[in-house]
C-alpha positions as CSV (number, residue, x, y, z in Angstrom):
1,M,84.8,-52.5,161.3
2,N,82.6,-54.9,161.9
3,L,80.6,-55.0,165.3
4,T,78.4,-58.2,166.3
5,I,76.1,-57.5,169.8
6,K,74.6,-60.3,171.5
7,L,71.4,-58.6,173.6
8,P,69.4,-60.4,175.8
9,D,66.3,-61.8,174.5
10,E,63.8,-59.3,176.9
11,D,66.0,-56.1,175.4
12,V,65.5,-56.7,171.5
13,P,61.5,-55.5,171.7
14,A,62.5,-52.6,173.2
15,L,65.6,-52.0,170.0
16,K,63.2,-53.0,167.9
17,A,60.3,-50.2,169.0
18,N,62.9,-47.6,169.7
19,A,63.9,-48.2,166.1
20,T,60.9,-48.3,164.5
21,T,59.6,-45.1,166.5
22,R,62.7,-43.2,164.8
23,G,62.0,-45.2,161.2
24,V,65.4,-46.5,161.1
25,S,66.6,-50.3,161.1
26,E,67.8,-52.1,164.6
27,E,71.1,-51.5,163.0
28,Q,70.4,-48.1,162.2
29,Y,69.3,-47.5,165.9
30,A,72.1,-49.3,167.6
31,L,74.7,-47.6,165.4
32,Q,73.0,-44.2,166.5
33,V,73.3,-45.1,170.1
34,L,76.7,-46.0,170.0
35,E,77.6,-43.0,168.0
36,Q,75.9,-40.7,170.7
37,D,77.7,-42.2,173.6
38,L,81.3,-41.5,171.9
39,A,80.5,-38.0,170.8
40,P,82.4,-35.3,172.7
41,E,81.0,-33.7,175.4
42,W,80.1,-30.2,173.6
43,L,78.3,-32.2,170.8
44,R,76.2,-33.6,173.6
45,Q,75.6,-30.5,175.5
46,S,74.4,-29.1,171.9
47,W,72.2,-31.9,171.2
48,A,70.7,-32.0,174.7
49,S,69.9,-27.8,174.6
50,A,68.4,-28.8,171.1
51,K,66.2,-31.3,172.3
52,E,64.8,-29.1,175.3
53,A,64.3,-26.5,172.9
54,G,61.7,-29.2,170.8
55,L,64.4,-28.9,167.9
56,D,65.0,-32.6,168.2
57,R,61.5,-33.6,166.2
58,L,62.4,-31.3,163.0
59,S,62.3,-33.3,159.9
60,M,64.8,-32.0,157.2
61,D,62.6,-30.5,155.1
62,E,61.5,-28.1,158.4
63,I,65.0,-27.4,158.6
64,G,66.1,-26.7,155.3
65,A,63.3,-24.3,155.3
66,D,64.5,-22.6,158.4
67,I,67.7,-22.7,156.6
68,A,66.3,-20.6,153.3
69,A,64.2,-18.2,155.6
70,A,67.2,-16.8,157.4
71,R,69.2,-16.8,154.2
72,K,66.4,-14.8,152.6
73,A,66.0,-12.6,155.4
74,R,69.8,-11.8,155.3
75,R,70.1,-10.9,152.0
76,E,66.9,-8.6,152.5
77,T,68.4,-6.7,155.0
78,K,71.8,-6.7,154.1
79,P,72.4,-3.3,151.8
80,Q,73.4,-4.6,148.2
81,P,76.5,-2.7,146.9
82,T,75.3,-0.1,144.0
83,L,77.5,1.8,141.2
84,A,77.1,4.9,143.3
85,K,78.4,3.5,146.2
86,F,81.6,1.7,144.2
87,F,82.2,5.0,142.9
88,S,82.1,7.2,146.0
89,L,85.2,4.5,146.9
90,L,87.1,5.5,144.0
91,N,86.3,9.2,144.6
92,A,85.0,9.8,141.7
93,E,81.5,11.3,140.6
94,Y,78.8,8.7,139.3
95,D,76.6,10.2,136.5
96,P,74.5,7.1,135.5
97,M,74.2,8.4,131.6
98,R,78.1,8.5,131.3
99,F,78.9,5.1,129.5
100,E,82.9,5.4,129.9
101,Y,84.6,6.7,132.8
102,E,88.2,6.4,133.2
103,L,89.6,5.4,136.1
104,A,92.9,6.9,137.9
105,E,95.0,4.4,139.7
106,V,93.9,3.8,143.2
107,S,95.2,2.6,146.7
108,L,93.0,0.2,148.7
């Protein structure tokens, strides 16, 4: 949908300044304002709490780094399955020097 918005001349400098501050074009800024106004209440509340915590000023690189750090921490604290654990689930004894095993039917 195309939409034409006629702003009073005195509002144009403020629109340009806000767009420049955010590093977007005037059109992109106007679209962001409309999208925020049309967003559901739960999303607006989420944005407000993020802004209060200062999270609205994070760059995409900073967000990506935080996500990567959280994933790394989760991997490091989550115990990794081992062959011994696998065999214990099968009620079999694990021998690291044995290369062949005959598995009985197991119902889980």
